[in-house]
PDB file of the backbone (N, CA, C, O) and the ligand in Angstrom, with CONECT records:
HET     MG  A 101       1
ATOM      1  N   UNK A   1     124.360  90.849  66.633  1.00  0.00           N
ATOM      2  CA  UNK A   1     124.237  91.432  68.051  1.00  0.00           C
ATOM      3  C   UNK A   1     123.645  92.917  67.951  1.00  0.00           C
ATOM      4  O   UNK A   1     124.236  93.759  67.276  1.00  0.00           O
ATOM      5  N   UNK A   2     122.489  93.210  68.623  1.00  0.00           N
ATOM      6  CA  UNK A   2     121.945  94.453  68.537  1.00  0.00           C
ATOM      7  C   UNK A   2     122.088  95.047  69.871  1.00  0.00           C
ATOM      8  O   UNK A   2     121.516  94.446  70.781  1.00  0.00           O
ATOM      9  N   UNK A   3     122.791  96.189  70.183  1.00  0.00           N
ATOM     10  CA  UNK A   3     122.936  96.936  71.196  1.00  0.00           C
ATOM     11  C   UNK A   3     121.909  98.199  71.301  1.00  0.00           C
ATOM     12  O   UNK A   3     121.673  98.912  70.325  1.00  0.00           O
ATOM     13  N   UNK A   4     121.435  98.365  72.337  1.00  0.00           N
ATOM     14  CA  UNK A   4     120.774  99.626  72.766  1.00  0.00           C
ATOM     15  C   UNK A   4     121.758 100.456  73.755  1.00  0.00           C
ATOM     16  O   UNK A   4     122.046 100.108  74.900  1.00  0.00           O
ATOM     17  N   UNK A   5     122.199 101.577  73.116  1.00  0.00           N
ATOM     18  CA  UNK A   5     123.009 102.562  73.779  1.00  0.00           C
ATOM     19  C   UNK A   5     122.048 103.673  74.465  1.00  0.00           C
ATOM     20  O   UNK A   5     121.350 104.350  73.711  1.00  0.00           O
ATOM     21  N   UNK A   6     121.988 103.871  75.756  1.00  0.00           N
ATOM     22  CA  UNK A   6     121.203 104.773  76.499  1.00  0.00           C
ATOM     23  C   UNK A   6     122.008 105.820  77.039  1.00  0.00           C
ATOM     24  O   UNK A   6     122.335 105.614  78.208  1.00  0.00           O
ATOM     25  N   UNK A   7     122.444 106.930  76.511  1.00  0.00           N
ATOM     26  CA  UNK A   7     123.458 107.871  77.173  1.00  0.00           C
ATOM     27  C   UNK A   7     123.096 109.474  76.614  1.00  0.00           C
ATOM     28  O   UNK A   7     123.122 109.860  75.445  1.00  0.00           O
ATOM     29  N   UNK A   8     122.847 110.049  77.506  1.00  0.00           N
ATOM     30  CA  UNK A   8     122.699 111.573  77.085  1.00  0.00           C
ATOM     31  C   UNK A   8     123.667 112.547  76.803  1.00  0.00           C
ATOM     32  O   UNK A   8     123.460 113.622  76.240  1.00  0.00           O
ATOM     33  N   UNK A   9     125.028 112.001  77.339  1.00  0.00           N
ATOM     34  CA  UNK A   9     126.009 113.043  76.802  1.00  0.00           C
ATOM     35  C   UNK A   9     126.505 112.663  75.596  1.00  0.00           C
ATOM     36  O   UNK A   9     126.827 111.507  75.320  1.00  0.00           O
ATOM     37  N   UNK A  10     126.602 113.908  74.627  1.00  0.00           N
ATOM     38  CA  UNK A  10     126.718 113.594  73.167  1.00  0.00           C
ATOM     39  C   UNK A  10     128.186 113.185  72.837  1.00  0.00           C
ATOM     40  O   UNK A  10     128.332 112.660  71.734  1.00  0.00           O
ATOM     41  N   UNK A  11     129.202 113.326  73.544  1.00  0.00           N
ATOM     42  CA  UNK A  11     130.303 113.066  73.324  1.00  0.00           C
ATOM     43  C   UNK A  11     130.672 111.471  73.837  1.00  0.00           C
ATOM     44  O   UNK A  11     131.254 110.655  73.122  1.00  0.00           O
ATOM     45  N   UNK A  12     130.299 111.265  74.948  1.00  0.00           N
ATOM     46  CA  UNK A  12     130.466 109.646  75.487  1.00  0.00           C
ATOM     47  C   UNK A  12     129.493 108.831  74.495  1.00  0.00           C
ATOM     48  O   UNK A  12     129.817 107.734  74.041  1.00  0.00           O
ATOM     49  N   UNK A  13     128.281 109.461  74.201  1.00  0.00           N
ATOM     50  CA  UNK A  13     127.491 108.600  73.311  1.00  0.00           C
ATOM     51  C   UNK A  13     128.023 108.184  72.000  1.00  0.00           C
ATOM     52  O   UNK A  13     127.965 107.044  71.539  1.00  0.00           O
ATOM     53  N   UNK A  14     128.643 109.411  71.346  1.00  0.00           N
ATOM     54  CA  UNK A  14     129.234 109.289  70.154  1.00  0.00           C
ATOM     55  C   UNK A  14     130.344 108.321  69.872  1.00  0.00           C
ATOM     56  O   UNK A  14     130.534 107.655  68.854  1.00  0.00           O
ATOM     57  N   UNK A  15     131.197 108.391  71.237  1.00  0.00           N
ATOM     58  CA  UNK A  15     132.363 107.674  71.029  1.00  0.00           C
ATOM     59  C   UNK A  15     131.985 106.077  71.304  1.00  0.00           C
ATOM     60  O   UNK A  15     132.656 105.135  70.884  1.00  0.00           O
ATOM     61  N   UNK A  16     130.969 105.985  71.968  1.00  0.00           N
ATOM     62  CA  UNK A  16     130.625 104.502  72.483  1.00  0.00           C
ATOM     63  C   UNK A  16     129.925 103.911  71.196  1.00  0.00           C
ATOM     64  O   UNK A  16     130.279 102.871  70.641  1.00  0.00           O
ATOM     65  N   UNK A  17     128.968 104.657  70.834  1.00  0.00           N
ATOM     66  CA  UNK A  17     128.422 104.146  69.301  1.00  0.00           C
ATOM     67  C   UNK A  17     129.557 103.829  68.315  1.00  0.00           C
ATOM     68  O   UNK A  17     129.690 102.685  67.879  1.00  0.00           O
ATOM     69  N   UNK A  18     130.375 104.833  67.962  1.00  0.00           N
ATOM     70  CA  UNK A  18     131.411 104.408  66.938  1.00  0.00           C
ATOM     71  C   UNK A  18     132.131 103.161  67.414  1.00  0.00           C
ATOM     72  O   UNK A  18     132.253 102.217  66.633  1.00  0.00           O
ATOM     73  N   UNK A  19     132.564 103.105  68.514  1.00  0.00           N
ATOM     74  CA  UNK A  19     133.414 101.931  68.951  1.00  0.00           C
ATOM     75  C   UNK A  19     132.573 100.617  68.740  1.00  0.00           C
ATOM     76  O   UNK A  19     133.102  99.614  68.260  1.00  0.00           O
ATOM     77  N   UNK A  20     131.269 100.651  69.107  1.00  0.00           N
ATOM     78  CA  UNK A  20     130.144  99.484  68.943  1.00  0.00           C
ATOM     79  C   UNK A  20     130.302  99.015  67.298  1.00  0.00           C
ATOM     80  O   UNK A  20     130.417  97.886  66.821  1.00  0.00           O
ATOM     81  N   UNK A  21     130.267 100.138  66.744  1.00  0.00           N
ATOM     82  CA  UNK A  21     129.940  99.815  65.216  1.00  0.00           C
ATOM     83  C   UNK A  21     131.125  99.324  64.585  1.00  0.00           C
ATOM     84  O   UNK A  21     131.142  98.486  63.683  1.00  0.00           O
ATOM     85  N   UNK A  22     132.292  99.983  65.193  1.00  0.00           N
ATOM     86  CA  UNK A  22     133.577  99.403  64.483  1.00  0.00           C
ATOM     87  C   UNK A  22     133.732  98.106  65.057  1.00  0.00           C
ATOM     88  O   UNK A  22     134.492  97.400  64.394  1.00  0.00           O
ATOM     89  N   UNK A  23     133.220  97.518  66.160  1.00  0.00           N
ATOM     90  CA  UNK A  23     133.355  96.294  66.467  1.00  0.00           C
ATOM     91  C   UNK A  23     132.191  95.395  65.903  1.00  0.00           C
ATOM     92  O   UNK A  23     132.046  94.251  66.333  1.00  0.00           O
ATOM     93  N   UNK A  24     131.337  95.936  64.905  1.00  0.00           N
ATOM     94  CA  UNK A  24     130.419  95.174  64.211  1.00  0.00           C
ATOM     95  C   UNK A  24     129.260  94.877  65.116  1.00  0.00           C
ATOM     96  O   UNK A  24     128.690  93.818  64.856  1.00  0.00           O
ATOM     97  N   UNK A  25     128.868  95.447  65.938  1.00  0.00           N
ATOM     98  CA  UNK A  25     127.423  95.586  66.783  1.00  0.00           C
ATOM     99  C   UNK A  25     126.790  96.481  66.161  1.00  0.00           C
ATOM    100  O   UNK A  25     127.191  97.588  65.802  1.00  0.00           O
ATOM    101  N   UNK A  26     125.393  95.811  65.979  1.00  0.00           N
ATOM    102  CA  UNK A  26     124.522  96.822  65.409  1.00  0.00           C
ATOM    103  C   UNK A  26     123.927  97.815  66.420  1.00  0.00           C
ATOM    104  O   UNK A  26     123.211  97.278  67.265  1.00  0.00           O
ATOM    105  N   UNK A  27     124.063  99.090  66.512  1.00  0.00           N
ATOM    106  CA  UNK A  27     123.906  99.928  67.722  1.00  0.00           C
ATOM    107  C   UNK A  27     122.766 100.864  67.376  1.00  0.00           C
ATOM    108  O   UNK A  27     122.647 101.389  66.269  1.00  0.00           O
ATOM    109  N   UNK A  28     122.008 101.024  68.304  1.00  0.00           N
ATOM    110  CA  UNK A  28     120.999 102.458  68.189  1.00  0.00           C
ATOM    111  C   UNK A  28     121.218 102.863  69.419  1.00  0.00           C
ATOM    112  O   UNK A  28     121.271 102.148  70.419  1.00  0.00           O
ATOM    113  N   UNK A  29     121.391 104.416  69.335  1.00  0.00           N
ATOM    114  CA  UNK A  29     121.750 105.180  70.251  1.00  0.00           C
ATOM    115  C   UNK A  29     120.590 105.949  70.761  1.00  0.00           C
ATOM    116  O   UNK A  29     120.140 106.607  69.823  1.00  0.00           O
ATOM    117  N   UNK A  30     119.862 106.161  71.933  1.00  0.00           N
ATOM    118  CA  UNK A  30     118.869 106.897  72.304  1.00  0.00           C
ATOM    119  C   UNK A  30     119.358 107.950  73.685  1.00  0.00           C
ATOM    120  O   UNK A  30     120.096 107.495  74.560  1.00  0.00           O
ATOM    121  N   UNK A  31     118.972 109.023  73.722  1.00  0.00           N
ATOM    122  CA  UNK A  31     119.536 109.902  74.687  1.00  0.00           C
ATOM    123  C   UNK A  31     118.619 110.473  75.850  1.00  0.00           C
ATOM    124  O   UNK A  31     118.758 111.581  76.367  1.00  0.00           O
ATOM    125  N   UNK A  32     117.698 109.566  76.158  1.00  0.00           N
ATOM    126  CA  UNK A  32     116.828 109.859  77.450  1.00  0.00           C
ATOM    127  C   UNK A  32     116.104 108.446  77.669  1.00  0.00           C
ATOM    128  O   UNK A  32     116.024 107.520  76.862  1.00  0.00           O
ATOM    129  N   UNK A  33     115.619 108.521  78.921  1.00  0.00           N
ATOM    130  CA  UNK A  33     114.841 107.263  79.423  1.00  0.00           C
ATOM    131  C   UNK A  33     113.680 106.776  78.645  1.00  0.00           C
ATOM    132  O   UNK A  33     113.493 105.592  78.368  1.00  0.00           O
ATOM    133  N   UNK A  34     112.793 107.912  78.257  1.00  0.00           N
ATOM    134  CA  UNK A  34     111.423 107.675  77.474  1.00  0.00           C
ATOM    135  C   UNK A  34     111.760 106.967  76.298  1.00  0.00           C
ATOM    136  O   UNK A  34     111.223 105.928  75.913  1.00  0.00           O
ATOM    137  N   UNK A  35     112.726 107.616  75.719  1.00  0.00           N
ATOM    138  CA  UNK A  35     113.363 107.020  74.263  1.00  0.00           C
ATOM    139  C   UNK A  35     113.729 105.474  74.342  1.00  0.00           C
ATOM    140  O   UNK A  35     113.507 104.648  73.457  1.00  0.00           O
ATOM    141  N   UNK A  36     114.354 105.236  75.616  1.00  0.00           N
ATOM    142  CA  UNK A  36     114.838 103.889  75.739  1.00  0.00           C
ATOM    143  C   UNK A  36     113.764 102.998  75.751  1.00  0.00           C
ATOM    144  O   UNK A  36     113.788 101.975  75.066  1.00  0.00           O
ATOM    145  N   UNK A  37     112.674 103.344  76.583  1.00  0.00           N
ATOM    146  CA  UNK A  37     111.552 102.483  76.710  1.00  0.00           C
ATOM    147  C   UNK A  37     110.781 102.127  75.440  1.00  0.00           C
ATOM    148  O   UNK A  37     110.228 101.039  75.280  1.00  0.00           O
ATOM    149  N   UNK A  38     110.783 103.111  74.558  1.00  0.00           N
ATOM    150  CA  UNK A  38     110.040 103.064  73.343  1.00  0.00           C
ATOM    151  C   UNK A  38     110.751 102.102  72.419  1.00  0.00           C
ATOM    152  O   UNK A  38     110.151 101.266  71.743  1.00  0.00           O
ATOM    153  N   UNK A  39     112.190 102.279  72.427  1.00  0.00           N
ATOM    154  CA  UNK A  39     113.082 101.530  71.530  1.00  0.00           C
ATOM    155  C   UNK A  39     112.937 100.105  71.958  1.00  0.00           C
ATOM    156  O   UNK A  39     112.910  99.173  71.154  1.00  0.00           O
ATOM    157  N   UNK A  40     112.829  99.950  73.462  1.00  0.00           N
ATOM    158  CA  UNK A  40     112.788  98.264  74.029  1.00  0.00           C
ATOM    159  C   UNK A  40     111.593  97.618  73.526  1.00  0.00           C
ATOM    160  O   UNK A  40     111.525  96.422  73.244  1.00  0.00           O
ATOM    161  N   UNK A  41     110.482  98.612  73.408  1.00  0.00           N
ATOM    162  CA  UNK A  41     109.153  98.050  72.929  1.00  0.00           C
ATOM    163  C   UNK A  41     108.925  97.676  71.453  1.00  0.00           C
ATOM    164  O   UNK A  41     107.983  97.019  71.012  1.00  0.00           O
ATOM    165  N   UNK A  42     109.946  98.207  70.773  1.00  0.00           N
ATOM    166  CA  UNK A  42     109.755  98.074  69.172  1.00  0.00           C
ATOM    167  C   UNK A  42     110.721  97.339  68.788  1.00  0.00           C
ATOM    168  O   UNK A  42     110.596  96.864  67.660  1.00  0.00           O
ATOM    169  N   UNK A  43     111.875  97.029  69.504  1.00  0.00           N
ATOM    170  CA  UNK A  43     112.926  96.139  68.811  1.00  0.00           C
ATOM    171  C   UNK A  43     113.637  95.330  69.986  1.00  0.00           C
ATOM    172  O   UNK A  43     113.898  95.684  71.136  1.00  0.00           O
ATOM    173  N   UNK A  44     113.868  94.117  69.315  1.00  0.00           N
ATOM    174  CA  UNK A  44     114.646  93.248  70.389  1.00  0.00           C
ATOM    175  C   UNK A  44     116.202  93.343  70.360  1.00  0.00           C
ATOM    176  O   UNK A  44     116.858  93.267  69.321  1.00  0.00           O
ATOM    177  N   UNK A  45     116.646  93.490  71.421  1.00  0.00           N
ATOM    178  CA  UNK A  45     117.994  93.842  71.703  1.00  0.00           C
ATOM    179  C   UNK A  45     118.779  92.632  72.543  1.00  0.00           C
ATOM    180  O   UNK A  45     118.206  91.901  73.351  1.00  0.00           O
ATOM    181  N   UNK A  46     120.089  92.563  72.230  1.00  0.00           N
ATOM    182  CA  UNK A  46     120.795  91.403  73.033  1.00  0.00           C
ATOM    183  C   UNK A  46     121.273  91.928  74.257  1.00  0.00           C
ATOM    184  O   UNK A  46     121.431  91.211  75.245  1.00  0.00           O
ATOM    185  N   UNK A  47     121.584  93.499  74.241  1.00  0.00           N
ATOM    186  CA  UNK A  47     122.282  93.981  75.358  1.00  0.00           C
ATOM    187  C   UNK A  47     121.935  95.486  75.474  1.00  0.00           C
ATOM    188  O   UNK A  47     121.830  96.100  74.413  1.00  0.00           O
ATOM    189  N   UNK A  48     121.765  96.083  76.514  1.00  0.00           N
ATOM    190  CA  UNK A  48     121.524  97.444  76.977  1.00  0.00           C
ATOM    191  C   UNK A  48     122.573  97.969  77.610  1.00  0.00           C
ATOM    192  O   UNK A  48     123.014  97.402  78.609  1.00  0.00           O
ATOM    193  N   UNK A  49     123.156  99.169  77.118  1.00  0.00           N
ATOM    194  CA  UNK A  49     124.218  99.872  77.904  1.00  0.00           C
ATOM    195  C   UNK A  49     123.623 101.198  78.338  1.00  0.00           C
ATOM    196  O   UNK A  49     123.424 102.182  77.626  1.00  0.00           O
ATOM    197  N   UNK A  50     123.357 101.041  79.717  1.00  0.00           N
ATOM    198  CA  UNK A  50     122.419 102.070  80.431  1.00  0.00           C
ATOM    199  C   UNK A  50     123.209 103.054  81.319  1.00  0.00           C
ATOM    200  O   UNK A  50     123.735 102.702  82.375  1.00  0.00           O
ATOM    201  N   UNK A  51     123.264 104.388  80.797  1.00  0.00           N
ATOM    202  CA  UNK A  51     123.611 105.260  81.672  1.00  0.00           C
ATOM    203  C   UNK A  51     122.438 105.649  82.891  1.00  0.00           C
ATOM    204  O   UNK A  51     121.232 105.732  82.659  1.00  0.00           O
ATOM    205  N   UNK A  52     122.982 105.832  84.033  1.00  0.00           N
ATOM    206  CA  UNK A  52     121.910 106.147  85.067  1.00  0.00           C
ATOM    207  C   UNK A  52     121.626 107.627  85.049  1.00  0.00           C
ATOM    208  O   UNK A  52     120.435 107.899  85.200  1.00  0.00           O
ATOM    209  N   UNK A  53     122.425 108.617  84.904  1.00  0.00           N
ATOM    210  CA  UNK A  53     122.169 109.841  84.748  1.00  0.00           C
ATOM    211  C   UNK A  53     121.469 110.452  83.419  1.00  0.00           C
ATOM    212  O   UNK A  53     122.125 110.991  82.528  1.00  0.00           O
ATOM    213  N   UNK A  54     120.164 110.317  83.391  1.00  0.00           N
ATOM    214  CA  UNK A  54     119.424 110.492  81.991  1.00  0.00           C
ATOM    215  C   UNK A  54     118.483 111.766  82.342  1.00  0.00           C
ATOM    216  O   UNK A  54     118.009 111.868  83.473  1.00  0.00           O
ATOM    217  N   UNK A  55     118.239 112.686  81.388  1.00  0.00           N
ATOM    218  CA  UNK A  55     117.017 113.527  81.656  1.00  0.00           C
ATOM    219  C   UNK A  55     115.674 112.693  81.429  1.00  0.00           C
ATOM    220  O   UNK A  55     115.472 111.703  80.727  1.00  0.00           O
ATOM    221  N   UNK A  56     114.807 113.442  82.277  1.00  0.00           N
ATOM    222  CA  UNK A  56     113.433 112.668  82.367  1.00  0.00           C
ATOM    223  C   UNK A  56     113.357 111.626  83.116  1.00  0.00           C
ATOM    224  O   UNK A  56     113.582 111.770  84.317  1.00  0.00           O
ATOM    225  N   UNK A  57     113.009 110.274  82.569  1.00  0.00           N
ATOM    226  CA  UNK A  57     113.323 109.046  83.521  1.00  0.00           C
ATOM    227  C   UNK A  57     114.697 108.910  83.419  1.00  0.00           C
ATOM    228  O   UNK A  57     115.337 109.062  82.378  1.00  0.00           O
ATOM    229  N   UNK A  58     115.171 108.609  84.561  1.00  0.00           N
ATOM    230  CA  UNK A  58     116.418 108.155  84.728  1.00  0.00           C
ATOM    231  C   UNK A  58     116.796 106.610  84.438  1.00  0.00           C
ATOM    232  O   UNK A  58     115.970 105.799  84.019  1.00  0.00           O
ATOM    233  N   UNK A  59     118.062 106.324  84.694  1.00  0.00           N
ATOM    234  CA  UNK A  59     118.359 104.981  84.287  1.00  0.00           C
ATOM    235  C   UNK A  59     117.665 103.958  85.279  1.00  0.00           C
ATOM    236  O   UNK A  59     117.250 102.909  84.786  1.00  0.00           O
ATOM    237  N   UNK A  60     117.529 104.143  86.430  1.00  0.00           N
ATOM    238  CA  UNK A  60     116.850 103.321  87.418  1.00  0.00           C
ATOM    239  C   UNK A  60     115.580 103.183  87.006  1.00  0.00           C
ATOM    240  O   UNK A  60     115.131 102.042  87.117  1.00  0.00           O
ATOM    241  N   UNK A  61     114.790 104.089  86.516  1.00  0.00           N
ATOM    242  CA  UNK A  61     113.266 104.385  85.987  1.00  0.00           C
ATOM    243  C   UNK A  61     113.212 103.489  84.734  1.00  0.00           C
ATOM    244  O   UNK A  61     112.260 102.730  84.552  1.00  0.00           O
ATOM    245  N   UNK A  62     114.140 103.575  83.957  1.00  0.00           N
ATOM    246  CA  UNK A  62     114.206 102.679  82.776  1.00  0.00           C
ATOM    247  C   UNK A  62     114.393 101.262  83.045  1.00  0.00           C
ATOM    248  O   UNK A  62     113.829 100.450  82.312  1.00  0.00           O
ATOM    249  N   UNK A  63     115.182 100.838  84.095  1.00  0.00           N
ATOM    250  CA  UNK A  63     115.330  99.416  84.607  1.00  0.00           C
ATOM    251  C   UNK A  63     113.792  99.036  85.046  1.00  0.00           C
ATOM    252  O   UNK A  63     113.195  98.057  84.598  1.00  0.00           O
ATOM    253  N   UNK A  64     113.281  99.908  85.934  1.00  0.00           N
ATOM    254  CA  UNK A  64     112.088  99.402  86.584  1.00  0.00           C
ATOM    255  C   UNK A  64     111.238  99.237  85.449  1.00  0.00           C
ATOM    256  O   UNK A  64     110.547  98.219  85.480  1.00  0.00           O
ATOM    257  N   UNK A  65     111.120  99.947  84.498  1.00  0.00           N
ATOM    258  CA  UNK A  65     110.105  99.776  83.191  1.00  0.00           C
ATOM    259  C   UNK A  65     110.422  98.425  82.712  1.00  0.00           C
ATOM    260  O   UNK A  65     109.605  97.506  82.650  1.00  0.00           O
ATOM    261  N   UNK A  66     111.673  98.359  82.373  1.00  0.00           N
ATOM    262  CA  UNK A  66     111.947  96.775  81.741  1.00  0.00           C
ATOM    263  C   UNK A  66     111.635  95.840  82.519  1.00  0.00           C
ATOM    264  O   UNK A  66     110.986  94.961  81.951  1.00  0.00           O
ATOM    265  N   UNK A  67     111.877  95.627  83.835  1.00  0.00           N
ATOM    266  CA  UNK A  67     111.304  94.448  84.621  1.00  0.00           C
ATOM    267  C   UNK A  67     109.893  94.530  84.621  1.00  0.00           C
ATOM    268  O   UNK A  67     109.267  93.487  84.437  1.00  0.00           O
ATOM    269  N   UNK A  68     109.344  95.490  84.779  1.00  0.00           N
ATOM    270  CA  UNK A  68     107.879  95.514  84.760  1.00  0.00           C
ATOM    271  C   UNK A  68     107.332  94.759  83.514  1.00  0.00           C
ATOM    272  O   UNK A  68     106.438  93.922  83.636  1.00  0.00           O
ATOM    273  N   UNK A  69     107.846  95.048  82.399  1.00  0.00           N
ATOM    274  CA  UNK A  69     107.626  94.572  81.199  1.00  0.00           C
ATOM    275  C   UNK A  69     108.046  93.270  81.069  1.00  0.00           C
ATOM    276  O   UNK A  69     107.553  92.644  80.130  1.00  0.00           O
ATOM    277  N   UNK A  70     108.968  92.614  81.898  1.00  0.00           N
ATOM    278  CA  UNK A  70     109.281  91.293  81.906  1.00  0.00           C
ATOM    279  C   UNK A  70     110.481  91.124  80.710  1.00  0.00           C
ATOM    280  O   UNK A  70     110.683  90.043  80.157  1.00  0.00           O
ATOM    281  N   UNK A  71     111.127  92.170  80.447  1.00  0.00           N
ATOM    282  CA  UNK A  71     112.042  92.202  79.142  1.00  0.00           C
ATOM    283  C   UNK A  71     113.449  91.550  79.999  1.00  0.00           C
ATOM    284  O   UNK A  71     114.026  91.964  81.005  1.00  0.00           O
ATOM    285  N   UNK A  72     113.678  90.471  79.203  1.00  0.00           N
ATOM    286  CA  UNK A  72     114.994  89.726  79.953  1.00  0.00           C
ATOM    287  C   UNK A  72     116.436  90.234  79.434  1.00  0.00           C
ATOM    288  O   UNK A  72     117.479  89.703  79.816  1.00  0.00           O
ATOM    289  N   UNK A  73     116.399  91.160  78.654  1.00  0.00           N
ATOM    290  CA  UNK A  73     117.643  91.671  77.929  1.00  0.00           C
ATOM    291  C   UNK A  73     118.611  92.170  78.985  1.00  0.00           C
ATOM    292  O   UNK A  73     118.335  93.090  79.755  1.00  0.00           O
ATOM    293  N   UNK A  74     119.863  91.454  78.976  1.00  0.00           N
ATOM    294  CA  UNK A  74     120.777  91.959  79.778  1.00  0.00           C
ATOM    295  C   UNK A  74     121.172  93.480  79.694  1.00  0.00           C
ATOM    296  O   UNK A  74     121.294  94.081  78.627  1.00  0.00           O
ATOM    297  N   UNK A  75     121.354  94.023  80.912  1.00  0.00           N
ATOM    298  CA  UNK A  75     121.728  95.462  81.184  1.00  0.00           C
ATOM    299  C   UNK A  75     123.074  95.605  81.637  1.00  0.00           C
ATOM    300  O   UNK A  75     123.460  94.931  82.592  1.00  0.00           O
ATOM    301  N   UNK A  76     123.867  96.450  81.029  1.00  0.00           N
ATOM    302  CA  UNK A  76     125.052  96.828  81.771  1.00  0.00           C
ATOM    303  C   UNK A  76     125.114  98.334  81.970  1.00  0.00           C
ATOM    304  O   UNK A  76     125.084  99.112  81.016  1.00  0.00           O
ATOM    305  N   UNK A  77     125.224  98.813  83.541  1.00  0.00           N
ATOM    306  CA  UNK A  77     125.067 100.021  83.704  1.00  0.00           C
ATOM    307  C   UNK A  77     126.231 100.699  83.734  1.00  0.00           C
ATOM    308  O   UNK A  77     127.168 100.373  84.462  1.00  0.00           O
ATOM    309  N   UNK A  78     126.246 101.824  82.833  1.00  0.00           N
ATOM    310  CA  UNK A  78     127.365 102.732  82.571  1.00  0.00           C
ATOM    311  C   UNK A  78     127.254 103.932  83.217  1.00  0.00           C
ATOM    312  O   UNK A  78     126.366 104.703  82.852  1.00  0.00           O
ATOM    313  N   UNK A  79     128.248 104.339  84.423  1.00  0.00           N
ATOM    314  CA  UNK A  79     128.252 105.642  84.711  1.00  0.00           C
ATOM    315  C   UNK A  79     129.623 106.158  84.980  1.00  0.00           C
ATOM    316  O   UNK A  79     129.773 107.361  85.198  1.00  0.00           O
ATOM    317  N   UNK A  80     130.618 105.354  84.982  1.00  0.00           N
ATOM    318  CA  UNK A  80     131.852 106.113  85.169  1.00  0.00           C
ATOM    319  C   UNK A  80     132.249 106.593  84.055  1.00  0.00           C
ATOM    320  O   UNK A  80     132.658 105.862  83.153  1.00  0.00           O
ATOM    321  N   UNK A  81     132.168 108.244  83.932  1.00  0.00           N
ATOM    322  CA  UNK A  81     132.636 108.881  82.706  1.00  0.00           C
ATOM    323  C   UNK A  81     133.995 108.973  82.204  1.00  0.00           C
ATOM    324  O   UNK A  81     134.253 109.480  81.112  1.00  0.00           O
ATOM    325  N   UNK A  82     134.828 108.510  82.954  1.00  0.00           N
ATOM    326  CA  UNK A  82     136.238 108.595  82.675  1.00  0.00           C
ATOM    327  C   UNK A  82     136.703 107.098  82.279  1.00  0.00           C
ATOM    328  O   UNK A  82     137.912 106.879  82.201  1.00  0.00           O
ATOM    329  N   UNK A  83     135.861 106.157  82.051  1.00  0.00           N
ATOM    330  CA  UNK A  83     136.231 104.876  82.005  1.00  0.00           C
ATOM    331  C   UNK A  83     135.641 104.038  80.665  1.00  0.00           C
ATOM    332  O   UNK A  83     135.196 102.892  80.728  1.00  0.00           O
ATOM    333  N   UNK A  84     135.705 104.619  79.791  1.00  0.00           N
ATOM    334  CA  UNK A  84     135.218 104.228  78.459  1.00  0.00           C
ATOM    335  C   UNK A  84     135.895 103.000  78.031  1.00  0.00           C
ATOM    336  O   UNK A  84     135.196 102.217  77.388  1.00  0.00           O
ATOM    337  N   UNK A  85     137.216 102.645  78.275  1.00  0.00           N
ATOM    338  CA  UNK A  85     137.813 101.550  77.857  1.00  0.00           C
ATOM    339  C   UNK A  85     137.215 100.413  78.770  1.00  0.00           C
ATOM    340  O   UNK A  85     136.849  99.371  78.225  1.00  0.00           O
ATOM    341  N   UNK A  86     137.097 100.570  80.173  1.00  0.00           N
ATOM    342  CA  UNK A  86     136.536  99.639  81.186  1.00  0.00           C
ATOM    343  C   UNK A  86     134.981  99.250  80.670  1.00  0.00           C
ATOM    344  O   UNK A  86     134.568  98.143  81.016  1.00  0.00           O
ATOM    345  N   UNK A  87     134.209  99.997  79.961  1.00  0.00           N
ATOM    346  CA  UNK A  87     132.975  99.756  79.743  1.00  0.00           C
ATOM    347  C   UNK A  87     132.967  98.548  78.463  1.00  0.00           C
ATOM    348  O   UNK A  87     132.216  97.575  78.393  1.00  0.00           O
ATOM    349  N   UNK A  88     134.152  98.989  77.407  1.00  0.00           N
ATOM    350  CA  UNK A  88     134.019  98.200  76.197  1.00  0.00           C
ATOM    351  C   UNK A  88     134.624  96.706  76.824  1.00  0.00           C
ATOM    352  O   UNK A  88     134.096  95.621  76.582  1.00  0.00           O
ATOM    353  N   UNK A  89     135.685  96.870  77.567  1.00  0.00           N
ATOM    354  CA  UNK A  89     136.230  95.669  77.922  1.00  0.00           C
ATOM    355  C   UNK A  89     135.060  94.808  78.660  1.00  0.00           C
ATOM    356  O   UNK A  89     135.139  93.592  78.483  1.00  0.00           O
ATOM    357  N   UNK A  90     134.071  95.245  79.402  1.00  0.00           N
ATOM    358  CA  UNK A  90     132.943  94.689  79.976  1.00  0.00           C
ATOM    359  C   UNK A  90     132.052  94.005  78.989  1.00  0.00           C
ATOM    360  O   UNK A  90     131.523  92.901  79.117  1.00  0.00           O
ATOM    361  N   UNK A  91     131.977  94.773  78.063  1.00  0.00           N
ATOM    362  CA  UNK A  91     131.035  94.342  76.894  1.00  0.00           C
ATOM    363  C   UNK A  91     131.710  93.027  76.389  1.00  0.00           C
ATOM    364  O   UNK A  91     131.104  91.959  76.306  1.00  0.00           O
ATOM    365  N   UNK A  92     133.033  93.209  76.058  1.00  0.00           N
ATOM    366  CA  UNK A  92     133.811  91.914  75.545  1.00  0.00           C
ATOM    367  C   UNK A  92     133.786  90.976  76.211  1.00  0.00           C
ATOM    368  O   UNK A  92     133.843  89.854  75.708  1.00  0.00           O
ATOM    369  N   UNK A  93     133.695  91.174  77.534  1.00  0.00           N
ATOM    370  CA  UNK A  93     133.489  89.754  78.332  1.00  0.00           C
ATOM    371  C   UNK A  93     132.118  89.296  78.531  1.00  0.00           C
ATOM    372  O   UNK A  93     131.909  88.418  79.369  1.00  0.00           O
ATOM    373  N   UNK A  94     131.280  89.733  77.936  1.00  0.00           N
ATOM    374  CA  UNK A  94     129.881  89.144  77.805  1.00  0.00           C
ATOM    375  C   UNK A  94     128.863  90.010  78.587  1.00  0.00           C
ATOM    376  O   UNK A  94     127.863  89.487  79.079  1.00  0.00           O
ATOM    377  N   UNK A  95     129.084  91.162  78.688  1.00  0.00           N
ATOM    378  CA  UNK A  95     128.174  92.157  79.198  1.00  0.00           C
ATOM    379  C   UNK A  95     128.202  91.999  80.627  1.00  0.00           C
ATOM    380  O   UNK A  95     127.332  92.686  81.162  1.00  0.00           O
ATOM    381  N   UNK A  96     128.997  91.238  81.542  1.00  0.00           N
ATOM    382  CA  UNK A  96     128.958  91.303  82.766  1.00  0.00           C
ATOM    383  C   UNK A  96     129.243  92.628  83.706  1.00  0.00           C
ATOM    384  O   UNK A  96     129.167  92.542  84.932  1.00  0.00           O
TER     385      UNK A  96
HETATM  386 MG    MG A 101     124.319 110.940  81.749  1.00  0.00          MG2+
END
């Protein structure tokens, strides 16, 4: 399972990436919306963890770009900065 993590906050991004890797998910971490769209064009992912507050293209613009490209990958929007455990539980639950 390959996950694209889109998160501009360095501490949150590193923590989520490390947790995903510890759980044996192949994880790519990008820090802005443009880089997310580039990654999605270059690699097939099983799941995207998407922050909404991003520099440049924000998360909603990334979503719009994905849908415009008919990319069917599931997206989990992660915005609550104090709820890391909730995010990871959501992922364990199938990405809902
Ligand atoms: Mg952010």
